[in-house]
C-alpha positions in Angstrom: -0.3 0.0 0.0 1.1 4.0 -0.8 0.4 6.7 0.0 2.2 8.8 -2.7 5.7 9.6 -1.1 5.9 11.1 -4.6 9.3 12.6 -5.2 10.8 14.2 -8.7 14.3 13.2 -10.2 15.0 14.4 -13.5 16.6 11.1 -14.5 13.0 10.0 -14.3 13.3 6.8 -16.0 16.8 6.2 -15.4 16.2 6.7 -11.5 13.8 4.4 -11.0 15.4 1.8 -12.9 18.1 2.5 -10.4 16.3 2.0 -7.9 14.0 -1.1 -9.0 17.5 -2.9 -9.8 18.5 -2.6 -5.6 15.0 -4.3 -5.3 12.7 -0.7 -4.6 9.1 -0.9 -5.4 8.7 2.8 -7.7 5.3 3.2 -8.9 5.7 5.3 -12.0 2.3 5.9 -13.4 2.6 9.3 -14.9 4.8 7.6 -17.7 1.8 9.6 -20.1 0.5 12.7 -19.5 -3.8 12.8 -18.7 -4.5 15.0 -21.8 -2.3 12.7 -24.5 -5.2 10.1 -23.7 -6.7 9.6 -27.3 -10.0 8.6 -25.1 -10.1 12.2 -23.6 -9.9 13.9 -26.8 -8.6 16.6 -25.2 -5.9 19.0 -27.4 -2.5 19.0 -26.8 -1.8 23.2 -27.0 2.4 22.2 -25.6 2.1 21.4 -21.5 6.2 21.4 -21.2 5.8 21.2 -17.3 3.7 18.3 -16.9 5.7 16.6 -20.1 8.2 16.7 -17.7 6.8 15.8 -14.6 5.2 13.0 -16.5 8.9 11.9 -17.1 10.4 13.5 -13.1 7.8 11.7 -11.0 8.0 8.5 -9.4 6.7 7.5 -5.8 8.9 5.7 -3.8 7.6 3.0 -0.6 5.9 4.1 2.3 3.2 2.9 4.4 2.8 1.7 7.8 4.5 -1.8 7.7 7.9 -0.6 6.9 10.5 -1.5 9.0 13.4 1.2 9.7 15.7 -0.6 8.1 14.2 -0.4 5.2 13.4 3.1 4.6 17.4 3.4 5.7 17.7 1.4 2.9 15.8 2.8 0.5 17.7 6.0 0.8 21.1 5.1 0.7 19.7 3.3 -2.8 18.6 7.3 -3.5 21.8 8.8 -1.9 23.9 5.9 -4.2 22.1 6.7 -7.3 23.0 10.7 -6.6 27.1 10.1 -6.0 27.5 8.1 -9.3 
């Protein structure tokens, strides 16, 4: 269960993949902006901030059952990504 602890990383997909390879479940639910879904039939007027957010946001694990050790592991993995 997630409580949407959402972060923004300029290297969106690379960041998410790094965490996944480290065994951390990451949600990337907005890779396609809503206005681009054909079923909504919305005009694409160009939304640069929406485009950037769709590439850069992901949700990290956050729930009542996560242990302190798991939290430290996630923190360590995030720091490790930015050190490389």
